[in-house]
C-alpha positions in Angstrom: 17.8 -35.2 12.2 21.1 -33.8 10.9 21.4 -32.4 7.4 24.3 -30.6 5.7 24.4 -27.7 3.3 27.1 -26.6 0.9 27.4 -23.0 2.1 29.0 -19.7 1.1 29.2 -18.7 4.8 29.4 -20.2 8.3 25.9 -19.5 9.7 22.2 -20.1 9.0 21.9 -16.8 7.2 24.5 -17.9 4.6 23.5 -18.7 1.1 23.5 -22.3 -0.1 26.5 -22.6 -2.4 25.7 -24.1 -5.7 29.0 -25.9 -5.8 29.2 -29.0 -3.5 32.8 -29.8 -4.1 34.1 -26.3 -4.1 31.9 -24.6 -1.5 33.6 -22.6 1.3 31.8 -24.3 4.2 29.6 -27.2 5.2 26.9 -26.1 7.6 25.5 -29.1 9.5 22.2 -28.5 11.1 20.1 -30.5 13.6 16.7 -29.7 12.3 15.0 -30.7 15.6 17.0 -28.2 17.7 18.4 -25.9 15.0 21.8 -26.2 16.6 24.5 -26.1 13.9 28.2 -26.4 13.2 30.2 -25.0 10.3 33.2 -26.7 8.9 35.5 -25.3 6.2 35.5 -27.5 3.2 38.9 -29.1 3.1 38.5 -30.1 -0.5 37.6 -26.6 -1.8 41.1 -25.9 -3.1 42.0 -29.4 -4.3 43.5 -29.5 -7.8 41.2 -32.4 -8.7 38.7 -34.7 -6.9 37.3 -31.8 -4.8 33.8 -33.4 -4.8 35.1 -36.7 -3.6 37.2 -35.1 -0.9 34.2 -33.0 0.2 31.9 -36.0 0.3 34.4 -38.0 2.4 34.8 -35.1 4.8 31.1 -35.2 5.7 30.2 -38.8 5.1 30.9 -39.9 8.7 28.9 -37.1 10.4 25.7 -39.1 10.9 23.8 -37.1 8.2 20.4 -38.0 6.8 20.8 -35.6 3.8 22.9 -33.1 1.9 21.3 -30.1 0.3 23.2 -28.3 -2.4 22.9 -26.6 -5.7 24.8 -29.2 -7.7 26.6 -32.4 -6.8 28.9 -34.2 -9.3 28.5 -38.0 -10.0 31.6 -39.1 -8.0 30.7 -37.1 -4.9 27.1 -38.3 -5.3 28.3 -42.0 -5.3 30.3 -41.4 -2.1 27.4 -39.9 -0.3 25.0 -42.5 -1.6 27.3 -45.3 -0.4 27.3 -43.7 3.0 23.5 -43.8 3.1 23.1 -40.0 2.7 20.3 -38.6 0.5 21.3 -35.8 -1.9 19.0 -32.9 -2.8 20.2 -30.7 -5.6 18.8 -27.5 -7.1 18.7 -25.9 -3.6 19.2 -22.1 -3.4 18.5 -19.2 -1.0 19.6 -19.0 2.6 20.1 -22.0 4.7 17.2 -21.0 7.0 14.9 -20.8 4.0 16.2 -24.2 2.7 15.6 -25.8 6.1 11.9 -24.7 6.1 11.5 -25.9 2.5 13.1 -29.3 3.4 10.8 -29.7 6.4 7.8 -28.9 4.3 8.8 -31.6 1.8 9.4 -29.3 -1.1 12.6 -31.0 -2.3 12.9 -34.4 -3.9 16.1 -36.4 -3.5 18.3 -36.9 -6.6 18.1 -40.4 -7.9 21.4 -40.5 -9.8 
């Protein structure tokens, strides 16, 4: 399955960025193979609507979930409409977060 992280860097050792809309990168990981791709967040420098722009950027990537520190309500609505589960309160490295996700330690955000 493919999941995306708001990230401070472009690899699996990067820290999860607590800011979904203003993170530097999105790291998209196939949790079955651990292959990943990193994409700069095109909405990071937007004057307004950064969260919506960020959500739109990754909504069409075939993701099952997004893991981040915090996700604003407008970005959440875009992701939810795309059928993507959102998990907030995530911290640490992406590698650590993947293991926690696989172990079922996170609960998706309802609203």
